[in-house]
N, C-alpha and C positions, 0 to 999 in steps of 0.2 A: 424087829423092823430095822432097816438100814438107814431110815430117816430120809430117804429120797423117794420122789414120786414123779414119773413122767406123765404129763397131763394132756399132751396133744400130739397126735401122730404127725401132723404137718409142721409142727414147730417143737421139735424135741429138745427141751431144756430141762434141767434138773432143779427141783426146788429142795434146798437143803433145810433140814429140820434142826432148829436150835433148842437146846434144853428139853429134849424129849421126855426125860424122866420127870421133870417138873411139870411139863405140859400134860402128861398122863395123869398126874395127881390132881391138877387143876380141872382136867376133863372129868375125873371121877367126882370131884366136888360139885361141878356144874350139873352132873347127872343127879346128884342128891337134891340139889335145889329144884331141878326140873321135876323130879318125881314128887317132891313134897309141896311145891308151890305152883310152878308154871303149868304142868300137865293138868292138875285138878282144876285150876282156874280156867284153862283153855277148854276143858270139857264142859264146864259150866257156861262158858261163853258161847259154845256151839249150840247150846239149848235155847239161847235167846232167839226171838223172832228174826227171821231172815232179813226183813227190812232194816232192822237195827244193825245187824252185822254188815249188811251192804253199805249202809250210810257211814259206818265207822271206816270201812275199807276205802270208801270214796274220799272221805276227809283226809285220811293218811296219804292216799295217792296224790291228792291235790297239793298237800303241803310238800311232798317230795319233789314236786316240780321246781320249787325254789332252789333246790340243789341241782336238779337235773339240767335246768336251762343254762346256768353258767358253764356246766361241764360240756353240754352240747356245743357251746360257743368255743370253748378251749380246744375241743376236738375238731373244730372247723365244720361242724354239721349245722349249717345255718338253717336248713329246711326244718330239721327236727326242733331246733331252738325256737323257730317261729311258730311251729305247730304246738309245741308245749306251752309257749307263752299264751297263745290263743286259748288253749285248753284251760290254763290257770285263770285267765281273766273271765272267761265264760262261766266256768264252774264256781268261781268265787262269788260272782254276782248273780247270774241267773240260777245257778245251782245252790245258792244260799250257803256260802262258805265251804262249798265242796260236799255238802250232804248228798247232792244229786249229781249226775254226770250227763247234763244235756249236751256237752261238747261231743261225746261219743255218738249220740244220736244225730249230730250234725255232720258226722263223718270224720271228726278229729279224734282218731283212735290213739290210745296210749301206745308208745313204742318201747316202754320199759324205762326203768330208773337208771340214772347215771350218777356216779360219784367221783371224787377226786382220785381214789385208788384206781378206778377204771381209766381215768384220764392219764394218770402217770403210766399205766400199762400201755395205753394207746400211743403214748409218746416214746415208747421203747424201754421204759424202766423195768428191770427184772423184778420179780416178786421178792427176792431176798429170803430171809429166814422165815420158816413157818413155825408158829407156836400158838398156844391156847391161852386166852386171858380169862380171868374170873368173870362169870356172868355173860360177858360179851361173846366168848367162845373162840372158834378158829379165826386166825388172822395171819397176815404176813407183814413183814417190815414195810413193804410198799403200801399196804392197806392202812397200817397204823399212821404212816406219814400222810396219807390221804385224809384220814380222820382228823389229824392235827391241822391240816390246811383248812378243813371245814370249820373247825372250832376257832381258828385264828382269823376269821373274817369271811370265809368262803361260803358260809351257810346263812342266808338272809333270815331264815326262821329262827336260828340260834341268836342272831344279832338283835332282833327286835324283842326277843323274850328274855334271854339270859344276860346278854351284854348290855342291853339298854332297858331303862325303866320307862314304860309307856302306860298310857291310861287304858289301853285296850288289851294288852297281853302281859303276862307275868312269867316268872321262871317255871311255875307249875304247869303252864300250858305246854312248854317245851318238853318237860319230863313226862307229862301225861301222854303226849303224842308219841314219844319214843317207846313208852311202855305199851301203849295201845298197838303200835306197829309190831312189837315183838309178840304180843298176845295174839294178834290177828294172824301172823305168820305161823305161830305154833299151832293154833287152832286149825288152820288149813292143812297142816301136815302131820296131824296126830297119827293117822294110820300109816303114813309113809315112814315116820320115825320108828314106830313100834315094829313094823315089818323089817326095817333095816337092822334094828337091834337084835331081833329074834334070829335073823338069818346071817348075821355077821360072826365070823370066827373071831375077828378083832374089831369091835365096834369103833374104837378110837381111829384105827387105820381107815375104816370105811368112811367115817365122817370127814377125815382129812382128805381123802381122795375125792369125794364128792364136792367138798368146798373148793379145792384147787381147780377141778374141772369146770365147776360153775363159774368161778371168777375168770378163768381163761376164756370160756365161751362168751361171756359178756364183753370182755375186752376185744375179742376178735369180731 
């Protein structure tokens, strides 16, 4: 691999890859973790009753609004910020902390998650170097910067759980929600990942390409 990937025909820019040798080793390490832990747990999760899995997804989606809403505002999308705020209020109250999604039935449909990496991209910041992190997986310099912004005060859920001690939430609530989010995502994509790995000449390069295309699509 030459370490470069063109990811959009209408905006042809090159994403440089830093530390490819190290990233490939970390990618292999992550695969071992996935095969030994995440994939088996995800397959067990899929066997749970559908209402339980749906409620888990609903709660995760509801919590994600706490990061999506400020990023809607930073991107100047006031309409979506208002809609997501309404969704969060309705689903947290009527939907019992997000277990159910009555907002969707009221016509307030989710438009997708937003994060600070997407906001930086929307502001014109280039992705910078692509690399792979342990457990977290593929990322770019821009997305790492976005994650840092989130942990430095931009994520209300992180603020009330990890940064502050409250009578209602603890650090464990934050880490449980992040783990549940990863598990839910993995469970929904078991067949897709298996198919991609089976049909890829270079699985590392395929995952890289998909990640960059997905991030670019979300930013656009």
